[in-house]
Biotite code that builds the C-alpha atoms (Angstrom):
import biotite.structure as struc

atoms = struc.array([
    struc.Atom([-78.427, 271.207, 74.507], chain_id="A", res_id=1, res_name="MET", atom_name="CA", element="C"),
    struc.Atom([-75.517, 269.513, 72.765], chain_id="A", res_id=2, res_name="VAL", atom_name="CA", element="C"),
    struc.Atom([-75.062, 270.434, 69.111], chain_id="A", res_id=3, res_name="ALA", atom_name="CA", element="C"),
    struc.Atom([-75.793, 267.461, 66.883], chain_id="A", res_id=4, res_name="GLY", atom_name="CA", element="C"),
    struc.Atom([-78.063, 265.780, 69.430], chain_id="A", res_id=5, res_name="ASP", atom_name="CA", element="C"),
    struc.Atom([-80.631, 263.729, 67.505], chain_id="A", res_id=6, res_name="ASN", atom_name="CA", element="C"),
    struc.Atom([-83.088, 263.334, 70.364], chain_id="A", res_id=7, res_name="ARG", atom_name="CA", element="C"),
    struc.Atom([-85.064, 266.388, 69.241], chain_id="A", res_id=8, res_name="TYR", atom_name="CA", element="C"),
    struc.Atom([-86.467, 265.636, 65.771], chain_id="A", res_id=9, res_name="PRO", atom_name="CA", element="C"),
    struc.Atom([-89.045, 268.414, 66.041], chain_id="A", res_id=10, res_name="GLU", atom_name="CA", element="C"),
    struc.Atom([-86.255, 271.002, 65.797], chain_id="A", res_id=11, res_name="VAL", atom_name="CA", element="C"),
    struc.Atom([-83.676, 269.004, 63.850], chain_id="A", res_id=12, res_name="ARG", atom_name="CA", element="C"),
    struc.Atom([-86.227, 268.371, 61.092], chain_id="A", res_id=13, res_name="ASN", atom_name="CA", element="C"),
    struc.Atom([-85.860, 271.504, 58.951], chain_id="A", res_id=14, res_name="ARG", atom_name="CA", element="C"),
    struc.Atom([-89.084, 270.753, 57.079], chain_id="A", res_id=15, res_name="SER", atom_name="CA", element="C"),
    struc.Atom([-91.128, 270.803, 60.281], chain_id="A", res_id=16, res_name="LEU", atom_name="CA", element="C"),
    struc.Atom([-89.226, 273.784, 61.651], chain_id="A", res_id=17, res_name="LEU", atom_name="CA", element="C"),
    struc.Atom([-90.100, 275.901, 58.627], chain_id="A", res_id=18, res_name="ALA", atom_name="CA", element="C"),
    struc.Atom([-93.817, 275.200, 59.022], chain_id="A", res_id=19, res_name="LEU", atom_name="CA", element="C"),
    struc.Atom([-93.975, 276.232, 62.682], chain_id="A", res_id=20, res_name="LYS", atom_name="CA", element="C"),
    struc.Atom([-93.982, 279.589, 64.438], chain_id="A", res_id=21, res_name="THR", atom_name="CA", element="C"),
    struc.Atom([-90.509, 279.882, 65.975], chain_id="A", res_id=22, res_name="ASN", atom_name="CA", element="C"),
    struc.Atom([-89.878, 282.251, 68.872], chain_id="A", res_id=23, res_name="ILE", atom_name="CA", element="C"),
    struc.Atom([-86.372, 283.054, 70.097], chain_id="A", res_id=24, res_name="ILE", atom_name="CA", element="C"),
    struc.Atom([-86.000, 284.320, 73.663], chain_id="A", res_id=25, res_name="LEU", atom_name="CA", element="C"),
    struc.Atom([-82.504, 285.699, 74.310], chain_id="A", res_id=26, res_name="ILE", atom_name="CA", element="C"),
    struc.Atom([-81.195, 285.866, 77.891], chain_id="A", res_id=27, res_name="ASP", atom_name="CA", element="C"),
    struc.Atom([-79.119, 288.991, 77.283], chain_id="A", res_id=28, res_name="PHE", atom_name="CA", element="C"),
    struc.Atom([-77.659, 288.896, 80.777], chain_id="A", res_id=29, res_name="GLU", atom_name="CA", element="C"),
    struc.Atom([-76.127, 285.524, 79.961], chain_id="A", res_id=30, res_name="ASN", atom_name="CA", element="C"),
    struc.Atom([-75.508, 285.633, 76.192], chain_id="A", res_id=31, res_name="VAL", atom_name="CA", element="C"),
    struc.Atom([-74.839, 288.784, 74.163], chain_id="A", res_id=32, res_name="GLN", atom_name="CA", element="C"),
    struc.Atom([-75.070, 287.905, 70.455], chain_id="A", res_id=33, res_name="PRO", atom_name="CA", element="C"),
    struc.Atom([-72.837, 290.101, 68.325], chain_id="A", res_id=34, res_name="THR", atom_name="CA", element="C"),
    struc.Atom([-74.269, 289.011, 64.986], chain_id="A", res_id=35, res_name="ASP", atom_name="CA", element="C"),
    struc.Atom([-77.992, 288.726, 64.276], chain_id="A", res_id=36, res_name="LEU", atom_name="CA", element="C"),
    struc.Atom([-77.669, 288.593, 60.499], chain_id="A", res_id=37, res_name="THR", atom_name="CA", element="C"),
    struc.Atom([-78.729, 284.896, 60.516], chain_id="A", res_id=38, res_name="PRO", atom_name="CA", element="C"),
    struc.Atom([-82.239, 286.151, 61.336], chain_id="A", res_id=39, res_name="LEU", atom_name="CA", element="C"),
    struc.Atom([-82.524, 287.963, 57.999], chain_id="A", res_id=40, res_name="ARG", atom_name="CA", element="C"),
    struc.Atom([-85.205, 286.443, 55.803], chain_id="A", res_id=41, res_name="GLY", atom_name="CA", element="C"),
    struc.Atom([-86.005, 283.794, 58.409], chain_id="A", res_id=42, res_name="ARG", atom_name="CA", element="C"),
    struc.Atom([-89.457, 283.351, 59.939], chain_id="A", res_id=43, res_name="ALA", atom_name="CA", element="C"),
    struc.Atom([-88.330, 283.687, 63.539], chain_id="A", res_id=44, res_name="PHE", atom_name="CA", element="C"),
    struc.Atom([-89.835, 286.018, 66.112], chain_id="A", res_id=45, res_name="LYS", atom_name="CA", element="C"),
    struc.Atom([-87.267, 287.357, 68.595], chain_id="A", res_id=46, res_name="ALA", atom_name="CA", element="C"),
    struc.Atom([-87.462, 288.731, 72.112], chain_id="A", res_id=47, res_name="LYS", atom_name="CA", element="C"),
    struc.Atom([-84.350, 290.082, 73.837], chain_id="A", res_id=48, res_name="VAL", atom_name="CA", element="C"),
    struc.Atom([-84.590, 290.099, 77.635], chain_id="A", res_id=49, res_name="PHE", atom_name="CA", element="C"),
    struc.Atom([-82.343, 292.720, 79.239], chain_id="A", res_id=50, res_name="CYS", atom_name="CA", element="C"),
    struc.Atom([-81.499, 292.991, 82.916], chain_id="A", res_id=51, res_name="GLY", atom_name="CA", element="C"),
    struc.Atom([-82.636, 296.013, 84.925], chain_id="A", res_id=52, res_name="ALA", atom_name="CA", element="C"),
    struc.Atom([-79.044, 297.268, 85.151], chain_id="A", res_id=53, res_name="THR", atom_name="CA", element="C"),
    struc.Atom([-78.225, 296.770, 81.465], chain_id="A", res_id=54, res_name="GLN", atom_name="CA", element="C"),
    struc.Atom([-78.532, 300.306, 80.166], chain_id="A", res_id=55, res_name="SER", atom_name="CA", element="C"),
    struc.Atom([-76.817, 299.892, 76.792], chain_id="A", res_id=56, res_name="LYS", atom_name="CA", element="C"),
    struc.Atom([-77.683, 297.819, 73.730], chain_id="A", res_id=57, res_name="ILE", atom_name="CA", element="C"),
    struc.Atom([-75.106, 297.442, 70.917], chain_id="A", res_id=58, res_name="PRO", atom_name="CA", element="C"),
    struc.Atom([-76.027, 299.518, 67.876], chain_id="A", res_id=59, res_name="LEU", atom_name="CA", element="C"),
    struc.Atom([-75.493, 296.512, 65.602], chain_id="A", res_id=60, res_name="SER", atom_name="CA", element="C"),
    struc.Atom([-78.072, 294.543, 67.596], chain_id="A", res_id=61, res_name="LEU", atom_name="CA", element="C"),
    struc.Atom([-80.634, 297.340, 67.431], chain_id="A", res_id=62, res_name="ALA", atom_name="CA", element="C"),
    struc.Atom([-80.014, 297.789, 63.694], chain_id="A", res_id=63, res_name="ALA", atom_name="CA", element="C"),
    struc.Atom([-80.802, 294.129, 63.002], chain_id="A", res_id=64, res_name="GLU", atom_name="CA", element="C"),
    struc.Atom([-83.920, 293.926, 65.173], chain_id="A", res_id=65, res_name="LEU", atom_name="CA", element="C"),
    struc.Atom([-85.595, 297.241, 64.339], chain_id="A", res_id=66, res_name="GLN", atom_name="CA", element="C"),
    struc.Atom([-86.525, 296.394, 60.717], chain_id="A", res_id=67, res_name="PRO", atom_name="CA", element="C"),
    struc.Atom([-88.363, 293.281, 61.939], chain_id="A", res_id=68, res_name="ARG", atom_name="CA", element="C"),
    struc.Atom([-91.028, 295.501, 63.496], chain_id="A", res_id=69, res_name="GLY", atom_name="CA", element="C"),
    struc.Atom([-93.474, 293.639, 65.758], chain_id="A", res_id=70, res_name="PRO", atom_name="CA", element="C"),
    struc.Atom([-91.618, 290.385, 65.083], chain_id="A", res_id=71, res_name="GLU", atom_name="CA", element="C"),
    struc.Atom([-88.840, 291.523, 67.450], chain_id="A", res_id=72, res_name="ALA", atom_name="CA", element="C"),
    struc.Atom([-88.748, 293.451, 70.697], chain_id="A", res_id=73, res_name="GLU", atom_name="CA", element="C"),
    struc.Atom([-86.638, 294.283, 73.730], chain_id="A", res_id=74, res_name="TYR", atom_name="CA", element="C"),
    struc.Atom([-88.023, 293.446, 77.141], chain_id="A", res_id=75, res_name="ILE", atom_name="CA", element="C"),
    struc.Atom([-86.328, 295.107, 80.098], chain_id="A", res_id=76, res_name="ARG", atom_name="CA", element="C"),
    struc.Atom([-87.134, 293.289, 83.297], chain_id="A", res_id=77, res_name="ILE", atom_name="CA", element="C"),
    struc.Atom([-88.489, 295.091, 86.333], chain_id="A", res_id=78, res_name="GLN", atom_name="CA", element="C"),
    struc.Atom([-86.248, 295.015, 89.394], chain_id="A", res_id=79, res_name="GLY", atom_name="CA", element="C"),
    struc.Atom([-83.268, 292.879, 90.257], chain_id="A", res_id=80, res_name="THR", atom_name="CA", element="C"),
    struc.Atom([-82.843, 289.610, 92.066], chain_id="A", res_id=81, res_name="GLY", atom_name="CA", element="C"),
    struc.Atom([-81.696, 286.050, 91.602], chain_id="A", res_id=82, res_name="ARG", atom_name="CA", element="C"),
    struc.Atom([-83.309, 284.503, 88.515], chain_id="A", res_id=83, res_name="ASN", atom_name="CA", element="C"),
    struc.Atom([-85.439, 287.613, 87.935], chain_id="A", res_id=84, res_name="ALA", atom_name="CA", element="C"),
    struc.Atom([-84.844, 287.516, 84.182], chain_id="A", res_id=85, res_name="LEU", atom_name="CA", element="C"),
    struc.Atom([-85.482, 283.759, 84.054], chain_id="A", res_id=86, res_name="ASP", atom_name="CA", element="C"),
    struc.Atom([-88.938, 284.249, 85.550], chain_id="A", res_id=87, res_name="PHE", atom_name="CA", element="C"),
    struc.Atom([-89.746, 286.857, 82.896], chain_id="A", res_id=88, res_name="HIS", atom_name="CA", element="C"),
    struc.Atom([-88.816, 284.436, 80.131], chain_id="A", res_id=89, res_name="ILE", atom_name="CA", element="C"),
    struc.Atom([-90.922, 281.704, 81.764], chain_id="A", res_id=90, res_name="ALA", atom_name="CA", element="C"),
    struc.Atom([-93.906, 284.081, 81.885], chain_id="A", res_id=91, res_name="TYR", atom_name="CA", element="C"),
    struc.Atom([-93.650, 284.953, 78.185], chain_id="A", res_id=92, res_name="TYR", atom_name="CA", element="C"),
    struc.Atom([-93.356, 281.308, 77.157], chain_id="A", res_id=93, res_name="ILE", atom_name="CA", element="C"),
    struc.Atom([-96.525, 280.546, 79.110], chain_id="A", res_id=94, res_name="GLY", atom_name="CA", element="C"),
    struc.Atom([-98.408, 283.470, 77.604], chain_id="A", res_id=95, res_name="ARG", atom_name="CA", element="C"),
    struc.Atom([-97.230, 282.930, 74.035], chain_id="A", res_id=96, res_name="LEU", atom_name="CA", element="C"),
    struc.Atom([-97.827, 279.179, 74.118], chain_id="A", res_id=97, res_name="SER", atom_name="CA", element="C"),
    struc.Atom([-101.488, 280.006, 74.734], chain_id="A", res_id=98, res_name="THR", atom_name="CA", element="C"),
    struc.Atom([-101.646, 282.739, 72.093], chain_id="A", res_id=99, res_name="GLU", atom_name="CA", element="C"),
    struc.Atom([-99.725, 280.708, 69.492], chain_id="A", res_id=100, res_name="LEU", atom_name="CA", element="C"),
    struc.Atom([-100.491, 276.999, 70.003], chain_id="A", res_id=101, res_name="PRO", atom_name="CA", element="C"),
    struc.Atom([-97.906, 274.739, 68.426], chain_id="A", res_id=102, res_name="GLY", atom_name="CA", element="C"),
    struc.Atom([-95.131, 277.344, 68.449], chain_id="A", res_id=103, res_name="ALA", atom_name="CA", element="C"),
    struc.Atom([-91.543, 276.221, 69.033], chain_id="A", res_id=104, res_name="ILE", atom_name="CA", element="C"),
    struc.Atom([-89.577, 278.174, 71.658], chain_id="A", res_id=105, res_name="PHE", atom_name="CA", element="C"),
    struc.Atom([-85.816, 278.628, 71.590], chain_id="A", res_id=106, res_name="HIS", atom_name="CA", element="C"),
    struc.Atom([-84.163, 279.973, 74.754], chain_id="A", res_id=107, res_name="ILE", atom_name="CA", element="C"),
    struc.Atom([-80.688, 281.320, 74.006], chain_id="A", res_id=108, res_name="VAL", atom_name="CA", element="C"),
    struc.Atom([-78.775, 281.035, 77.276], chain_id="A", res_id=109, res_name="SER", atom_name="CA", element="C"),
    struc.Atom([-75.997, 279.031, 78.885], chain_id="A", res_id=110, res_name="ARG", atom_name="CA", element="C"),
    struc.Atom([-77.961, 278.983, 82.153], chain_id="A", res_id=111, res_name="ASP", atom_name="CA", element="C"),
    struc.Atom([-78.866, 275.345, 82.929], chain_id="A", res_id=112, res_name="THR", atom_name="CA", element="C"),
    struc.Atom([-81.479, 276.605, 85.376], chain_id="A", res_id=113, res_name="GLY", atom_name="CA", element="C"),
    struc.Atom([-83.923, 276.705, 82.454], chain_id="A", res_id=114, res_name="PHE", atom_name="CA", element="C"),
    struc.Atom([-83.693, 272.950, 81.928], chain_id="A", res_id=115, res_name="ASP", atom_name="CA", element="C"),
    struc.Atom([-86.239, 271.892, 84.617], chain_id="A", res_id=116, res_name="PRO", atom_name="CA", element="C"),
    struc.Atom([-88.723, 274.370, 83.111], chain_id="A", res_id=117, res_name="LEU", atom_name="CA", element="C"),
    struc.Atom([-88.111, 272.924, 79.645], chain_id="A", res_id=118, res_name="ILE", atom_name="CA", element="C"),
    struc.Atom([-88.731, 269.386, 80.929], chain_id="A", res_id=119, res_name="LYS", atom_name="CA", element="C"),
    struc.Atom([-92.013, 270.501, 82.498], chain_id="A", res_id=120, res_name="HIS", atom_name="CA", element="C"),
    struc.Atom([-93.121, 272.287, 79.332], chain_id="A", res_id=121, res_name="LEU", atom_name="CA", element="C"),
    struc.Atom([-92.592, 269.052, 77.415], chain_id="A", res_id=122, res_name="LYS", atom_name="CA", element="C"),
    struc.Atom([-95.149, 267.326, 79.659], chain_id="A", res_id=123, res_name="THR", atom_name="CA", element="C"),
    struc.Atom([-97.583, 270.086, 78.652], chain_id="A", res_id=124, res_name="GLN", atom_name="CA", element="C"),
    struc.Atom([-96.901, 269.508, 74.938], chain_id="A", res_id=125, res_name="ASN", atom_name="CA", element="C"),
    struc.Atom([-94.997, 272.785, 74.596], chain_id="A", res_id=126, res_name="VAL", atom_name="CA", element="C"),
    struc.Atom([-91.831, 272.445, 72.498], chain_id="A", res_id=127, res_name="ILE", atom_name="CA", element="C"),
    struc.Atom([-88.990, 274.410, 74.046], chain_id="A", res_id=128, res_name="CYS", atom_name="CA", element="C"),
    struc.Atom([-85.211, 273.994, 73.918], chain_id="A", res_id=129, res_name="HIS", atom_name="CA", element="C"),
    struc.Atom([-82.185, 275.851, 75.213], chain_id="A", res_id=130, res_name="ARG", atom_name="CA", element="C"),
    struc.Atom([-79.254, 276.751, 72.988], chain_id="A", res_id=131, res_name="TRP", atom_name="CA", element="C"),
    struc.Atom([-75.868, 278.215, 73.862], chain_id="A", res_id=132, res_name="GLY", atom_name="CA", element="C"),
    struc.Atom([-75.897, 280.558, 70.877], chain_id="A", res_id=133, res_name="SER", atom_name="CA", element="C"),
    struc.Atom([-78.076, 281.651, 67.967], chain_id="A", res_id=134, res_name="LEU", atom_name="CA", element="C"),
    struc.Atom([-75.966, 279.618, 65.567], chain_id="A", res_id=135, res_name="GLY", atom_name="CA", element="C"),
    struc.Atom([-76.895, 276.411, 67.397], chain_id="A", res_id=136, res_name="ASP", atom_name="CA", element="C"),
    struc.Atom([-80.564, 276.762, 66.423], chain_id="A", res_id=137, res_name="ILE", atom_name="CA", element="C"),
    struc.Atom([-81.438, 274.601, 63.399], chain_id="A", res_id=138, res_name="PRO", atom_name="CA", element="C"),
    struc.Atom([-82.297, 276.842, 60.495], chain_id="A", res_id=139, res_name="GLY", atom_name="CA", element="C"),
    struc.Atom([-79.973, 279.634, 61.667], chain_id="A", res_id=140, res_name="LEU", atom_name="CA", element="C"),
    struc.Atom([-76.675, 277.849, 61.209], chain_id="A", res_id=141, res_name="ALA", atom_name="CA", element="C"),
    struc.Atom([-74.532, 279.067, 58.295], chain_id="A", res_id=142, res_name="PRO", atom_name="CA", element="C"),
    struc.Atom([-75.613, 277.498, 55.030], chain_id="A", res_id=143, res_name="VAL", atom_name="CA", element="C"),
    struc.Atom([-73.054, 275.467, 53.092], chain_id="A", res_id=144, res_name="ASN", atom_name="CA", element="C"),
    struc.Atom([-71.817, 277.414, 50.102], chain_id="A", res_id=145, res_name="GLN", atom_name="CA", element="C"),
    struc.Atom([-73.282, 275.136, 47.447], chain_id="A", res_id=146, res_name="LYS", atom_name="CA", element="C"),
    struc.Atom([-75.114, 275.947, 44.263], chain_id="A", res_id=147, res_name="ALA", atom_name="CA", element="C"),
    struc.Atom([-78.852, 275.703, 44.725], chain_id="A", res_id=148, res_name="LEU", atom_name="CA", element="C"),
    struc.Atom([-80.201, 272.504, 43.140], chain_id="A", res_id=149, res_name="PRO", atom_name="CA", element="C"),
    struc.Atom([-81.708, 273.192, 39.737], chain_id="A", res_id=150, res_name="GLU", atom_name="CA", element="C"),
    struc.Atom([-85.099, 271.857, 40.814], chain_id="A", res_id=151, res_name="ARG", atom_name="CA", element="C"),
    struc.Atom([-85.363, 274.397, 43.640], chain_id="A", res_id=152, res_name="LEU", atom_name="CA", element="C"),
    struc.Atom([-84.236, 277.237, 41.405], chain_id="A", res_id=153, res_name="GLN", atom_name="CA", element="C"),
    struc.Atom([-86.978, 276.390, 38.902], chain_id="A", res_id=154, res_name="LYS", atom_name="CA", element="C"),
    struc.Atom([-89.624, 276.341, 41.639], chain_id="A", res_id=155, res_name="ILE", atom_name="CA", element="C"),
    struc.Atom([-88.423, 279.701, 43.008], chain_id="A", res_id=156, res_name="ALA", atom_name="CA", element="C"),
    struc.Atom([-88.505, 281.247, 39.530], chain_id="A", res_id=157, res_name="ASN", atom_name="CA", element="C"),
    struc.Atom([-91.998, 279.860, 38.946], chain_id="A", res_id=158, res_name="ASN", atom_name="CA", element="C"),
    struc.Atom([-93.270, 281.502, 42.126], chain_id="A", res_id=159, res_name="LEU", atom_name="CA", element="C"),
    struc.Atom([-91.736, 284.861, 41.245], chain_id="A", res_id=160, res_name="LEU", atom_name="CA", element="C"),
    struc.Atom([-93.211, 284.860, 37.741], chain_id="A", res_id=161, res_name="ARG", atom_name="CA", element="C"),
    struc.Atom([-96.694, 284.717, 39.244], chain_id="A", res_id=162, res_name="ARG", atom_name="CA", element="C"),
    struc.Atom([-96.398, 288.281, 40.518], chain_id="A", res_id=163, res_name="GLY", atom_name="CA", element="C"),
    struc.Atom([-99.473, 289.303, 42.503], chain_id="A", res_id=164, res_name="ALA", atom_name="CA", element="C"),
    struc.Atom([-100.919, 285.798, 42.235], chain_id="A", res_id=165, res_name="SER", atom_name="CA", element="C"),
    struc.Atom([-98.080, 284.193, 44.194], chain_id="A", res_id=166, res_name="ARG", atom_name="CA", element="C"),
    struc.Atom([-99.153, 281.994, 47.126], chain_id="A", res_id=167, res_name="PRO", atom_name="CA", element="C"),
    struc.Atom([-99.704, 284.153, 50.204], chain_id="A", res_id=168, res_name="ARG", atom_name="CA", element="C"),
    struc.Atom([-100.542, 281.458, 52.745], chain_id="A", res_id=169, res_name="THR", atom_name="CA", element="C"),
    struc.Atom([-98.745, 278.294, 53.772], chain_id="A", res_id=170, res_name="LEU", atom_name="CA", element="C"),
    struc.Atom([-101.714, 276.246, 52.564], chain_id="A", res_id=171, res_name="LYS", atom_name="CA", element="C"),
    struc.Atom([-101.651, 277.655, 49.017], chain_id="A", res_id=172, res_name="THR", atom_name="CA", element="C"),
    struc.Atom([-97.841, 277.540, 48.901], chain_id="A", res_id=173, res_name="LEU", atom_name="CA", element="C"),
    struc.Atom([-97.904, 273.864, 49.870], chain_id="A", res_id=174, res_name="THR", atom_name="CA", element="C"),
    struc.Atom([-100.490, 273.145, 47.191], chain_id="A", res_id=175, res_name="SER", atom_name="CA", element="C"),
    struc.Atom([-98.494, 275.016, 44.534], chain_id="A", res_id=176, res_name="SER", atom_name="CA", element="C"),
    struc.Atom([-95.236, 273.247, 45.315], chain_id="A", res_id=177, res_name="ILE", atom_name="CA", element="C"),
    struc.Atom([-97.002, 269.887, 45.441], chain_id="A", res_id=178, res_name="LYS", atom_name="CA", element="C"),
    struc.Atom([-98.305, 270.567, 41.946], chain_id="A", res_id=179, res_name="SER", atom_name="CA", element="C"),
    struc.Atom([-94.868, 271.618, 40.676], chain_id="A", res_id=180, res_name="LEU", atom_name="CA", element="C"),
    struc.Atom([-93.245, 268.471, 42.085], chain_id="A", res_id=181, res_name="LEU", atom_name="CA", element="C"),
    struc.Atom([-95.770, 266.258, 40.344], chain_id="A", res_id=182, res_name="GLY", atom_name="CA", element="C"),
    struc.Atom([-97.331, 262.975, 41.370], chain_id="A", res_id=183, res_name="ALA", atom_name="CA", element="C"),
    struc.Atom([-94.140, 261.667, 42.935], chain_id="A", res_id=184, res_name="ARG", atom_name="CA", element="C"),
    struc.Atom([-93.822, 264.626, 45.300], chain_id="A", res_id=185, res_name="GLY", atom_name="CA", element="C"),
    struc.Atom([-94.524, 263.408, 48.834], chain_id="A", res_id=186, res_name="THR", atom_name="CA", element="C"),
    struc.Atom([-95.590, 265.523, 51.799], chain_id="A", res_id=187, res_name="GLU", atom_name="CA", element="C"),
    struc.Atom([-92.045, 265.210, 53.110], chain_id="A", res_id=188, res_name="SER", atom_name="CA", element="C"),
    struc.Atom([-90.637, 266.420, 49.774], chain_id="A", res_id=189, res_name="ASP", atom_name="CA", element="C"),
    struc.Atom([-92.912, 269.468, 49.830], chain_id="A", res_id=190, res_name="VAL", atom_name="CA", element="C"),
    struc.Atom([-91.887, 270.329, 53.385], chain_id="A", res_id=191, res_name="GLY", atom_name="CA", element="C"),
    struc.Atom([-88.198, 270.031, 52.524], chain_id="A", res_id=192, res_name="GLU", atom_name="CA", element="C"),
    struc.Atom([-88.567, 272.282, 49.476], chain_id="A", res_id=193, res_name="VAL", atom_name="CA", element="C"),
    struc.Atom([-90.335, 274.923, 51.575], chain_id="A", res_id=194, res_name="ILE", atom_name="CA", element="C"),
    struc.Atom([-87.627, 274.697, 54.243], chain_id="A", res_id=195, res_name="ALA", atom_name="CA", element="C"),
    struc.Atom([-84.798, 275.067, 51.734], chain_id="A", res_id=196, res_name="GLN", atom_name="CA", element="C"),
    struc.Atom([-86.394, 277.941, 49.813], chain_id="A", res_id=197, res_name="LEU", atom_name="CA", element="C"),
    struc.Atom([-87.060, 279.761, 53.077], chain_id="A", res_id=198, res_name="SER", atom_name="CA", element="C"),
    struc.Atom([-83.500, 279.165, 54.232], chain_id="A", res_id=199, res_name="ARG", atom_name="CA", element="C"),
    struc.Atom([-82.146, 280.555, 50.953], chain_id="A", res_id=200, res_name="HIS", atom_name="CA", element="C"),
    struc.Atom([-84.239, 283.736, 51.236], chain_id="A", res_id=201, res_name="GLY", atom_name="CA", element="C"),
    struc.Atom([-86.919, 283.112, 48.585], chain_id="A", res_id=202, res_name="ALA", atom_name="CA", element="C"),
    struc.Atom([-89.563, 283.894, 51.214], chain_id="A", res_id=203, res_name="PHE", atom_name="CA", element="C"),
    struc.Atom([-90.252, 283.760, 54.934], chain_id="A", res_id=204, res_name="ALA", atom_name="CA", element="C"),
    struc.Atom([-93.172, 282.132, 56.737], chain_id="A", res_id=205, res_name="ILE", atom_name="CA", element="C"),
    struc.Atom([-94.785, 283.716, 59.779], chain_id="A", res_id=206, res_name="SER", atom_name="CA", element="C"),
    struc.Atom([-98.049, 282.560, 61.365], chain_id="A", res_id=207, res_name="ASP", atom_name="CA", element="C"),
    struc.Atom([-98.902, 280.530, 58.227], chain_id="A", res_id=208, res_name="SER", atom_name="CA", element="C"),
    struc.Atom([-98.448, 283.595, 55.984], chain_id="A", res_id=209, res_name="LYS", atom_name="CA", element="C"),
    struc.Atom([-95.848, 283.692, 53.204], chain_id="A", res_id=210, res_name="VAL", atom_name="CA", element="C"),
    struc.Atom([-93.752, 286.871, 53.119], chain_id="A", res_id=211, res_name="ILE", atom_name="CA", element="C"),
    struc.Atom([-91.673, 287.642, 50.030], chain_id="A", res_id=212, res_name="TYR", atom_name="CA", element="C"),
    struc.Atom([-88.658, 290.001, 49.882], chain_id="A", res_id=213, res_name="PRO", atom_name="CA", element="C"),
    struc.Atom([-89.765, 293.576, 49.284], chain_id="A", res_id=214, res_name="GLN", atom_name="CA", element="C"),
    struc.Atom([-87.103, 294.257, 46.695], chain_id="A", res_id=215, res_name="ALA", atom_name="CA", element="C"),
    struc.Atom([-87.983, 292.356, 43.530], chain_id="A", res_id=216, res_name="GLU", atom_name="CA", element="C"),
    struc.Atom([-86.313, 292.476, 40.111], chain_id="A", res_id=217, res_name="PRO", atom_name="CA", element="C"),
    struc.Atom([-88.243, 293.877, 37.174], chain_id="A", res_id=218, res_name="ALA", atom_name="CA", element="C"),
    struc.Atom([-90.201, 291.164, 35.437], chain_id="A", res_id=219, res_name="LEU", atom_name="CA", element="C"),
    struc.Atom([-88.710, 291.647, 31.974], chain_id="A", res_id=220, res_name="LYS", atom_name="CA", element="C"),
    struc.Atom([-87.289, 288.753, 30.007], chain_id="A", res_id=221, res_name="GLY", atom_name="CA", element="C"),
    struc.Atom([-86.248, 285.512, 31.698], chain_id="A", res_id=222, res_name="PRO", atom_name="CA", element="C"),
    struc.Atom([-86.909, 285.558, 35.417], chain_id="A", res_id=223, res_name="VAL", atom_name="CA", element="C"),
    struc.Atom([-84.172, 284.477, 37.821], chain_id="A", res_id=224, res_name="GLN", atom_name="CA", element="C"),
    struc.Atom([-84.563, 284.551, 41.607], chain_id="A", res_id=225, res_name="VAL", atom_name="CA", element="C"),
    struc.Atom([-81.258, 285.434, 43.255], chain_id="A", res_id=226, res_name="LEU", atom_name="CA", element="C"),
    struc.Atom([-81.350, 283.001, 46.145], chain_id="A", res_id=227, res_name="LEU", atom_name="CA", element="C"),
    struc.Atom([-78.930, 283.277, 49.033], chain_id="A", res_id=228, res_name="ARG", atom_name="CA", element="C"),
    struc.Atom([-76.456, 280.396, 49.195], chain_id="A", res_id=229, res_name="VAL", atom_name="CA", element="C"),
])
């Protein structure tokens, strides 16, 4: 897929992307990411497919994936052969698309052999795209170093001040942000706020559940969320 291609609004639209379950499937025979830090704080599940003869995994890769627990795993394919790994990825997309209807799949590979599969999946209403690198996936690209808009900072601080009563589901989070935006806040506005707060590390969304950073500042005096920029 060509970076900047506007034919795929379902993945270029950051608001929609943040509200969906996103699953990354890395063809480790074809692409070996050296930096997985973009996954930190992002609601992406990750599966790394390793060839039968690939006996070593970089320590940096393992260190980034291990803390994600069940949200990330290595899958070592059984046996060797032409396109053996590709067939494994195809199997998992089929299985997961049934288990997680509406999920968006991101194949990280430079192998164009996946493209016919992706076209077929589209006819079955399964969203799947191929990217040459992790950084090409919308939502994982480096964020511009800009100060967070004051409106978003206020919303983030409001959520943190609620402590144990913070929204824990996407439904209640949407309702809370809608209320904070006021009568002029449209559905699109709410989705964009959620996408930006998630991208800046205020929380992550997985399977319609809102996950907040474990390390939280003491709630004494004025509250300020230290969002990633």
